[in-house]
N, C-alpha and C positions, 0 to 999 in steps of 0.2 A: 522299423519305421522311426525316423528321428522325431525329436520333440515338436518341431514346427508342424510336421504333418499330423502328429497326434492331436495337437491343439487345433489344427485346421478342421478336425472332425468334432470339435467341442465348442464351436463358436457361440452357440446358444447359451451355454453355461457361462462362458467368459463375458459375453455381452451383458448377461443378467447381473454378473458381479459388478461390472462397470456402471450399469444402470442404477444399482442399489447405492453405490458410492455417490453417483451424481445426484440422485434424488435426496440423499442425506444432506449434501452440500446446499442444494437449492432450497430445501425446506428450512434449513437453519440460517439462510442468508440474512434475513432481516435482523437476526440477533447476534450474528458473528461480529467479532471485533474488527475494526478497520486497521488496527496496528497491533503487532505482536513482536516480542523479542526475536532476533534472528535465531533460527534453529541451529542446534549443534550438528555439525557435519558428521554423518555416520562413517564409522571406520569399516566400510564394506568394500571388499576387494571384488574385482570382476571374477565371477565364477568360471572355472574351467568348463564345467558342464552346467547348463542353464538350470535355474530353479523352477521355471515354469511361470506362466502369467499370473496365476492365483497367488503364488508365493511372492512374486515381484510386486503385485498390487498391495499385498500385506506389508511389505517393506516400505512402500511409498506411504501407506497410511501411518505406519509407525514413526517414520522419520520426517515426513514433509506435509502431509495433508492437514494435520492438526496445526500446522504453523501458517497455513495460508490465510490471507486477509480477505475481507469482503470487498474486493475491488470492483465487483459488479453489483454491489449492494446499494440500498437506497440512501445511505449517508456517506458514500464515497464521493465527495465533491471536489477532490483535487484534480489537477490538470483539467481535461474535459473528457471524462471517461463515462461512456454510456454503460447500460446494463446489457442484457442479452434477452431478446424476446423469445418466447417459446418456439415460434416458427424458425427463428434464426438459429437456435440451438439444434433443432431437428435438421435444418439445412447443412449446418456445419458438420454434424455427425455423418450425414450422408456424403458430404464432400470427402471425408476421410475414407469412407467405405468404397465409393466409386473410384477414387484415386485417379482422376483424369488430369491431363495436361492440356489445357485449351490452346490450340494452335490455329490450324487452318480450317475455314468453313467449307473448303472444297475437298478436303481429304475424305477417303472412304470411311464412313461410319463415325466421323469426328463431330458428334453432336454437341460436345462440350463448348466449343467456340461459338456455335449457334446459340446455345443457352446464354452465353455471355453477351452476344449482340442483342438478343431479345431483352435481357435484363437492362442493358443500357438504354433500350427504347423505352422501357417502363420508367427508368431513372430520369430520362429527359422529360417525360410526361409529368413525373412527380414534381420536378423543379420548374416546369414551364419553360424549358429550354428548347430551342429549335433543333430539328434533325440535322442541321449543318454541323453539329458537334459530334465528332467521333471520339471514342475513348477506350479505356481498358482498366482492369483491376490490378492494383498493386498492394503492397503491404500496409502503407499508411500515408499520412500527409507528406512526410519527408520524401518518400520515393515518388509521390504524385507531383510535388513541386519540382523535384529533380527531373522528372520526365518532361514536364512542360517547359522547364527552363533549358533543358538540353536542346529541344527543338527551337526555342527562342534563340539560343546561342548559334545554332546553324543558320537561322534566318539573318542574324546580325552579321555573321561571316559572309553570307551571300551578298549583303549590301556592299561589302568591301571587296567582292570578287574572290572570296577565300572559302574553301571547303574545309571547315574546321574538323568535321568528322574524320576526314582523311589526312589532313595536313597539320592538325593541331591548333591549339588556341593562339589567337592573335591579339595584339593590343588594338586599341581604338574602339572598344565597345563600352558604352556607358550604361550603367544600371541605376535606376531611380526608385526610391521607396521612402515612405514616411515612417511606418512602424512595422517593419518586416518581422515575421515570426522567426524563431531560432532555426526552424527547419529550412527556411529560405536561405538564411546565411550559411547553414551547413551545406546546402545544395550548391551554392556558389563556390564553396571550397572544394567540393567533390568534382565540380565541373571544370576546375582550373581557372575559373574567372576571378577567384580571389575573394575571400570573405570580407576583406576590407575595401574591395573595389566597388563601393557603392556611394552614390551621392544622396544624402538625406534631404528630403523635401521638408520644408518648415511645416509646423503644425500650429493651429490656433491655440490660444491659451486654454488649458483644461480640456484639450481634445487629443485623441490619438489619430484622428483623420488628417489627411494631407491638406495643406493650403493650395488650392487649385491654381490660384494666381501665381504662386511661386513655381508650381509645376510648369505653367505656361511660360514663365520667364526663362526657366532652365531649357525648355525645348526651343524657345526662340533664339537663345544665345548660340546654340550649336545645332541648327536644324539638319545638318548633313551627317552628324555622328550617329551611327546605328545605336538605337536606344531600346533597352528593355525596361518597361515600367511594371513594377510589382505593386498591386493595390490590395488593400485589406477588405475582405468581405466579412468583417467581424474580428476585431482585435482581441487578444486574450485577456487583457486586464479589464476592459470596459465595454467590449463588443461594439466598438465604434466602426463606422463604415466610411470608406472614401466615397466621394460623390461620383457614382458610376456614370450618370448622365452627362456630367461636365467632362469627364474623361473621354466619353464617346464623342462628344463634340470636338474636343481637341484632336482626336485621331482623324477627324475629317481634314484638319489643316496641317498636321504633322505626322511624319512616318515613325511609328514605334510599335514594338511588340507589346501587347497589353495582356498581362497575366493577373488573374484574380485568385488570391488565396482565400477561399471561403470554406476552410476545413470544417468548421461547425456552424459558422454564421450563415452559410448558404441555406440552411434549413429555415431561415426566416421567410424564404420564398413560399413556404407551404401555408403560411397564414395570411389572409387578407389584411390583418391588422399590421403586419410588419413587412410585407413583400415590397413595399415602395423603397425600402432601404437598398434593394438590389436592382432597382429599375435601371436598365441599361447594361447590365452585366452580360446579357446575351450577345452583345456586340464584341466581347473580348476575344482574344486569340486563343486563350487557354484558361482553364479553371481547375482548381484543386478542391475536392470535397472528400471528407474523411467519414467512412461509414461506421467505424467502431466508436464514434462519438454519438451524435444524435439519432442515427438510424438504429442504434442499439443492436448491432450484430457483433459477434465475437471479434477479438483483436485480429490483426493481420488482414485489414480490409479497407481499401480506399479506392477512389476513382480519379483518373486524370481525364479531362475533356479538352480536346484540341480541335479547332476548326478543320473540317475535312479538306478545305482548299490548301492546307499546309501538308497534305499527305506525302508529297514528294520529299519535303524537308524532313518529315518524320522518318521515312524509310532511309533517307541518306544518313540520318543520325543513328538508327538502330539496326540496320540490315546486317544479316549474316553473310557478308559478301564473299567469304572464303569457304562457304559450305554449299557447293553446287548441288548436293543431294537434296537440299531443302527447296529447290525450285527457284523460279524467277521472282525476286522480291517485289518487283513492280507489276508483274502480271497477275499474281495470285495473292489475295489478301491472306496474311498470316500474322498472328500476334508476335511471332518470332522476329518480325521485321518492323514492328510498330511500337515496341516497348523495350525496357531494359532487361527483362528476364526472358531467358529461353525456357526455363522450367518453372511452371506455376501451378498451384493447386486451383481447383475450380471455385475461386472466391465468389463468383457470381451466384452460386446456388443459394446460400443463406440469404442473400439480398433478394433474389427472385422470389423465394418462398415468403419472406416477411412482407414484401411489397404486396404480393397477392393476398396474403392472409389478412392484412390490416388496412390496405388501401390508402389512398390519399387522405381520406377523412380520419383514419386512425392516427396517422402521423401528424396531421394538423392538430388534432386534440392533444397529442403528446407535446408538441412544441408549445402550444398555448398554455397547457397545464404547467409545464416547467417554467415558463416565463412568469406565470402567476405566482408560483412558489418562490421564485427569485425576488419578485416584488414584495411578497409577504415577508420574506427573510430580511430584505432590506429595511422594511418597516420596523421589524423587531430590533435590528441594529440601531436604527435611528432613535428608537425609544430607550436604548440602553444607557446606563449611566457610566459605562467604562469603554464602550465601543463607538466608533464613528465611521460613517460612510465617507469614502474618499472620492467616489464618483457616482453619478446617478446610475440607477439600474436601468440600462438601456434595453437589455434583453434577458439573458439567462445567467449572467455572471454578476456576483456581488463582491465588490472590492472594498475592504474596510480595514481600519487600524485600531490600535489601542488609543483611546481619546487623549490621554495625557502623556502618551509616549510615542507619538507618531514618528519621531526621528530616532528612536532608541531601538536599534536592531537587536541588541542583547535581550531587552525586555520582551520583544515580540518572539524571539527564539525560545525564551523560557516559557512563555505562554503556549506556544505551539507544542512544545515537548510535553507540557502538562496535559494539554488537550489530547494529544495522541495517546498518551499513557492511559487515559480513561477509555479509549477504544470505541467511542461512540460515533465520532465524526472525523473525517479527514479532509483537510483543506491545504492548499499549497501556498507558500509565501511568495510575495512579489514586491516590487518597488514601483510606486506610482507617484509622480510629482514630488519626489523627495521623501515620501512617507513609506515606512516599512509596513507592509500590509499582508493580510490573508485574503485569498479569493476563493469563493465558493461557486462552482459551476454546476448548474442544474440541467442534466440531460438524461436522467434515468427514469424509465417508465415505472419503476417500483416506488419512487419517492412519494411520500404522503405528508399531509399536514402534521401528523404526529412526529415525523422525522425532524421537522423544523423545531418543534417544542423540545425534543430530546437534545438537539444540537445546542439550543440556547441554554438549557440546563447544564450541559457539559461545559460550555464556555464560562458560565457563571462559577462552576465548581473549579475550573482550571484557573480562573482569575483569582479566586479566593486562595488557592494554593500558592500562586505567585506572590501575592501580598504577604502571606504568612511565612514565606520561605526566608 
């Protein structure tokens, strides 16, 4: 009997080893550092004969696990990184165990695609979106934006009488945006539309949202040019929102594909206090929402939502046209023909479990709790003698600079490195209105008021070290 078969009879012992290691990590998460030196790469050669799972786990613990940072912890405020709810962890573990590839809902015994469709139904209910949106699960906001914009590209080609999916990219497509996320720009590059091929819409002073009057002027100048409009449902620096209702009104008079990038800002729809910022987004052609942000599921999880009346365009874009054994792409619904991936894990399961476990109310509380924490942190920044808010705290992101060194990149870098070395809090640098800033994004269910205090104490210590250097 070979080693795999031997260990196949020892799953209970092996899973208990993994469980012990996982519990050790989770229990220590609130106190783990958010930054560590890079580990020394082990000089381990691939064994000719395997060492077994227990020994391999021991090697991982020796070389790597002690070097991991608390990226799912309560004070990891860089990027927009959520934690992982208990239900989502359980769902993700089971996803690996069941090892399903969601494809067709009509295939024999293929319940995994049905789970995905049911999860999307719960998902639309969570955000108050109509059933007219169809969607699927992908790795993250980048691939979600890519998927939606690929169908938008096909739509634009159709306006020109050109099948881009079959015949390639054509000129004559216009792309408009005010503050596109880097994943949008990356998607344009991958789609052959060109990362520079974008007309930027003006923004009012001290805003990241588009000037709707300028948008209308651009649309009116060339009303017959196929246009893809990319709007922000929460920008990364200041969580600013484009005026969705105004855009919806413009779409009644002008023809354009409207995509909403609401990777984390879409969660404002869960709270009656903030949902008006997204009023009108249900009329968009496509929407991006990232689940490993505010939904607090493990990484590798996002959703694209595309209006179902674009299904033909979607199939034209993604169909497996040279694989007759997969069936008729237009007759039988299959994710193989509606999204970019042929092979996918059951990403819907952790989302399904966490939505049922905590419900709309649980996530409303999380959103409002994180917004309150952001406001409280902004208040502490405002009271500081060495820090300065660079933008109002509109939702869950705090953007701030060193008060006397707003335009000094080197000084901010020194401060950030000192702060990271302390290992208590992690925030990412950015530039806003000419100032070099740090931004703290609050999306983790584990974050507490004590974490705000620890963060401020760490920043005071880091600033002292910078001054004394």
